[in-house]
N, C-alpha and C positions, 0 to 999 in steps of 0.2 A: 233443346236439351245440350248441355255441355259436350262436347267432343270428349271420347274416351280413347286413349291409347295404351298399348300393351308394352311393357318391358320386361325383359328378362329378370327372372328372380336373382340370379347370381350377380348380374350388372347393377341391379338396384341396391343389392345388399353391399357390394364394394363401393357404389356411389354414396350411400348413406354413411358407411364407415369413413371415407374421406371427408365427408362434412363434418363427422363428428370430430376427427383429428384436427380439423381446421379450428374448432372452438376449444381445443385442449384435451380432447378424450383420447386416450391412446388407442393405437390400432385395434388391438385385441378386444377391448372393450367396446370400441366402436362397431365392430362385427356383431359382437353379442348384442348391443342394443338393435342394429339393424335387423338380425334374426328375429328377435322378440317381436318387433313390429310387424315384420313381415309374416309371422305366425297369423295375424289376424287377416291380413290379405289372403292367405292360403286357407283360411276357414271361413271365407265368405263374409267377413265384417270389415270391410275396406275402410269405412270412417273410423275404426280403431288402429288402423294399420300404419304404414308407411306416409300416409297422409298426414299424421299427427308429428312428424319429425320435426318441421318447423316449430312447433311450440316447444319440443324439447332443446332445439338448438338455442332458442330464445332464452330459456331458462339457464342453459349451460352458459351462454355468452354473458347473459347478464348477472351470473353469480347467485341466482335463486337456488340452484343445486350445486353442490360441490363435485367437479369432475374427477377430482382425485380420491374422494372418499371410496373406501373399499368396505367400511363396517368393522365392528369388533364385538366379539362376545364379552359382556360385562358381568355375566352371571350363569352359572350352570349347575344343573342337577342330572340325574341320570336320565331322565325323559324330558328336561325342559333346558331351554337356553333362552337368556334374555340377550337381546342383539340390538347394538346401537346402530342406527342406519347412518349416523354423521351427516345427515342432510344430503346424502348422495343421490345418485340417479335412481328414482325409485324401482324402475322395471328391473335394473341390474341387482340392487339391493334385495328385492323380493326373491329375486331367483337365488341368491346366495342364502337367504333365510330358509327357502324350500331345500336347499341342499342340507343345510343344518337339520332341518326337521327329518329328513329321510335317512340321514345318518343315525340319528336318535332312534327312529323307528326300527332300523335293522338290529340295533342291539336290545331295544326294551319293547318292541312291538308297536308303541306310541310315541311320537315325537311332537312336541310342542315347542314353538319358538315365538316369543313376545317381542316385537319389534318396535323401538321408540325412534323418533326423530326421523321421520321418513314421510315425505309428502304423498298425495293422492294420486293414484292413476286412473284410467278410464275404465279399465277392466283387468281382472286378475285370471282369466280362462287359460292365457298361455302358461301361466305359473303353475295353476292346478293341474293342467294336463300334464305337465312335466313331472309332476310327483306321481301321478297315476301310472306313469309308465314303469314304475319301481319294481313289481306292482303293489302299489299304496293307493288307499283312498286319500285323496288330497283336499284339503279345506283351508281357505284363506277368507278372513274377515278384516276389513278395513275402515278408514275414514268414510264419511258420507253414505255410511249403510251400504256399502260395496260388499258384496261377497259371492263367493264361487266353490263349486265342489266339482270334483272329477272321480270317476269311477273305472276302474280296469275292466275291460270286455274282452270276451272270446274272439272278437272281431279285429283285434290289434290295435286299433286305435281307442283311446277311453271315450266314455261319455262325458260330455262336460255340460254343467249347468252354471250359469252364470247372470247375476242380475243385470249386468251391463250389457250382454249380447242382444238382449230383446230390443233394446233401444238402437242398436247398430244394425238392425235389419236381420240378423240371423234367423232363418225359419219363417220369417214373415209370409212367405208366398206359398208354404204347404198348408194344405187342406187339414182340416181337424178329421181324423179318423172316426168312423162310427164306434169303434172299441173306446176311444179316448171319450167321445161324447156319452158314453154310457157309464163311464166311472164316476163314483161320487165325488163331489167337490165342495169346497167351502162356498158359503156365499160371498160376494164381493165385500161385504161391510166385515164379515168373521175375518177374510182373508189379508184385509188391510189391516185391522186390528192385531192380527198375528204377527205381521210383517213389522208393524211398528213397535211391538213388543220384543221382537228379535233384535231390531236397531237400537232400542234402549238398552238391552241386556249387553250388546256389543260395546256401547258408548261407555259403559260402566266398567266393563272387562280391560279396556285398552286405554293406554294413555293418550294425551294429545298427540296428535301426528303418530298414532301408534297403528299396529297390525297384529293380528295372531295368524300364525302359519302352522298348519298341522298336517301330519302324515300318520297313517295307520296300516300297518303291514297286514296285507290281507291273508298270506300264508299262516300268520300266527293265530288267526281267527278259525280258519277253516281251509281245506283244499282249495286251491286256486279255480279248479275246474268247476267246483260246485258253486264257487262264487260267481263264475262266469254264467253258470247255467241260470242262477237267480236273477242276474242281471238281464239276460236275455228274456227271461219269463216276465219281468216287470215291464220290459220295454214292448212286448209283444203286441203288435197291432198300432203302436204309437208311430207318429211321423215327426220329422223336425218341426219345431215350433220356437217361438219367440223365447230367446233365453235358453234353448237345449240345443246342443250339437250333438248330434249321433254320428257314429262311426262312418255309415255308409256314406251320408251327405258331406261329411268333412273329407273322406278320402276323394270324392268327386271334385270338391273344391281344391284341394291339393294337387291332383291331377292336371286341372286345367291351369292353374297357375303356372304349374312347371312346364307344361308343353306348350301352352298358347301365350304365357306371359301375364305377368301382374297387371290388372287393368287400374289405370288411374284417370281420374277425369280432368278435365282442364283446370279447374281452379286449384285442385292439388298439386298438378303438375307446375302451374304457374308459381306457385309458393316455394316449391322446391328449386324452381329454375333461379328465382329471384336470390336465395340463398347460396346457390352455386356460383351465380355470377358475382355475389358479394365476396366469397370466399376464394374465388378463382379455381373452382373445382370443374372438372370437366363433365358435360352432362351425357348420360348414356344414350345410346339411339334406340328408338321404338322397334319393336319388333316389325318386320314387314308384313303387311296385310296378307 
């Protein structure tokens, strides 16, 4: 097995921002990108986290994404905005689209943002979770039939459901509870057909390299405490499972990352180290065992 070392969250954030600055990203946006990626490390999905930074550095250095693009609104209605991503850095531009959706939802209860000219990401879990802090229901649909949703909960952290988290290993070690097993479920064939239909609908709705970001204000629907109670009731007896990040498990991951450091396997650290040497950026030191 590859050796795993741990690094302080803040050290990795500064290190990642310095690497981004070295390929032309301004420091504030470099810190924002680093925080976005480290969100996944702190959620127990390391394969989607800071280990993916070399891919973004390569895209930025090679001009596949525009480090200067901040996006612009090209059309607007009371509850809808059309947002041109300008081929910018997808995680940052999706977060900006989420901010626009939340702003709309605060005024009209529902906010929709249709994003064009923005490449794919591996997961939208961090974006939907940010919306749900609102307190809003967050929904993002994008290329490659990627989708995610987050629900505010009374536990403080939202419930996050994401199509990419399952592949990243989140929740895979959790056993299925008897309560889960007793709930009615679609057959695999019917579930596959349903997901395919949802994917087709999304492809029709979205332009090429397009996204849909939505926010729904919970207080506009019902009292927040009532919504929290219904979320708790729906999750009663359920455990963390592939693609489902629950507040208690998420909080445990976050505390471990902050207190013990972010774990990085040797291959991921080697890739980051190679970029650091190329760009003359100092490497952070691992946390002492």
